[in-house]
Each structure stands twice: as structure tokens, then as C-alpha cells.
N, C-alpha and C positions, 0 to 999 in steps of 0.2 A: 258346766259344759260337758257334754257327752263326748266320749272318745271318738265316736264316729264323726264328730264335727271338727276334729283337729285337722287342720290343713297346714301343709308345709309350703309357705310362701315367703316372701322377703320381709314380712312383718315380724321382726325378731324381738319386739318388745314383750311379747307374751310367752317367750320360751320358758321363763321361770314358772309361769302359771302351768304350762304344759308339763314341765318337770314335776311339779307338785302333784298333778293328776296321775302321772305315771307312777310316782312313788306310792300314792294312795291305792292305785290299782294293784301294784306289786304286793302291798301290805295285805290286800284282800286275797292273796295267793292266786292271782290271775296272771298267766304267762303273757307278758308283753315284751319279751326279749326282741321280737321283730321291731317293735315300736322304739325300744331303747336304742337299737342300732341306728334307726333313722334320726332319732333325737340327737345322738352323738354326732352324726354327720352335719346336722343343722347347727349344732353348737360349734363345731370346728369351722364351718363356713362363716358363722357369725364372728368367731374370733379372728379369722383371716380377714374378713371384711372390715372389722373394727380396726385391726392393725393397719390394713391398707389405707383406711380413712385417716387414721392418725398420722401415718407416714406422709400422706398427701397434704394434710393440714400443716404438718411440720415443714414440709418442702415449701409450701406457699409462704409461711411465716419467714422461713429462711431467705427466700427471694426478696421479700419486703424489707427485712432487716439489712440484707446485702445492699439493696438499692439505697437505703438511708445511709449506710456506712460509706458508700461510694460518694454520695452528695457531701457528707461530712468530710471525707478525705479531700475532695476538690476544694471545699471551703478552707480547710486547714492548709492546703498547699498554697492557696492565694495569700492567706495570712502569713505563712512562712516566707514566701517570696517578698512580701512587703516588709516583713521584719528583717529579712536579710539585706534588703536595700537600705533600710534605716540604719542597720548595723554598719554597713560599709560606709555610709555617709558620715556616721558618728566617728568611725575609725579615721576617715580622711580629715575630719575637723581636728581630732586629737593630734594627728601628724602635723597639720598646719600650725596648730597652737604650739606644739613642741618646737617647731622651727622658729616661730615668732619669739618664743621664750629664749631660745638659744641665741638668736640674733640680738635680742634686748640685752641679755647677759654679756655678750661680746661687746656691745656698744657701751655698756656700763663699765666694763673692765677697761676698754679703750679710753673712755672719758676720764676714769680715775687715773689712768696712766698719763694722760695728757695733763691733767691737773697737777699731778705730782711732779711732772717734768717742768712745769711753769713755776712751781713753788721753789725750786732749787735755784 
């Protein structure tokens, strides 16, 4: 590729190839400092463009992950509420069974007391 054919457009894939040609030209003791300055600007623009592209891609991925996390949060909230209801129901059952047990124990003691009083 001839140096006269080098064009600065948005096709950054060939910047490494251009860099190699500039190095070869400099090695031949040809002053291409003017070209080096343009190449540096292109490289900086490429870096900024790449960084912006990566930031935008990260932002899109973050939005997608956030939406998935929100769905997961809603599902877990429903599960939590259902679990809380089951817990409260189990707690009520334990209280009722405790009262039944207490009532049975009281009846057993009363029955034993009545039996002992009849035996005298």
C-alpha cells in the first residue's frame, strides 16, 4: 500500500497496518512526522470510540441484568409472602395444639383426682 493511498476514515481495523508502514517509512529516514501526528489523533479517536462502545455495551448488559434481577426479586417476594403465610398458619396450629395438650393434661389430672377421691 502506497502512503498516498492512506485515508483516514472510520475503518480503524487497518490502523496497525498503517502504523507498520509509517515505521517502515521512518526507518527509511523519510520525515513523516506530519503523518505520525494524524495517526496519533486517529489512534486516540479509536481508543475513545472503543471505550465508548464498551461502556455502551456494559450499560446495555447492566440494564438486562437489572431487569432479570427485578423479575427474580418479584418472584422471591411472592415466595416469601407464601412462606410467611405458611409460617403463620403453622404457628397457629402449634398454639392450638399447645392449648389442646394443656386441656388434656388438666383433664387427666382432674380425672386422677376424681379417681383418688373415689378410692378413699
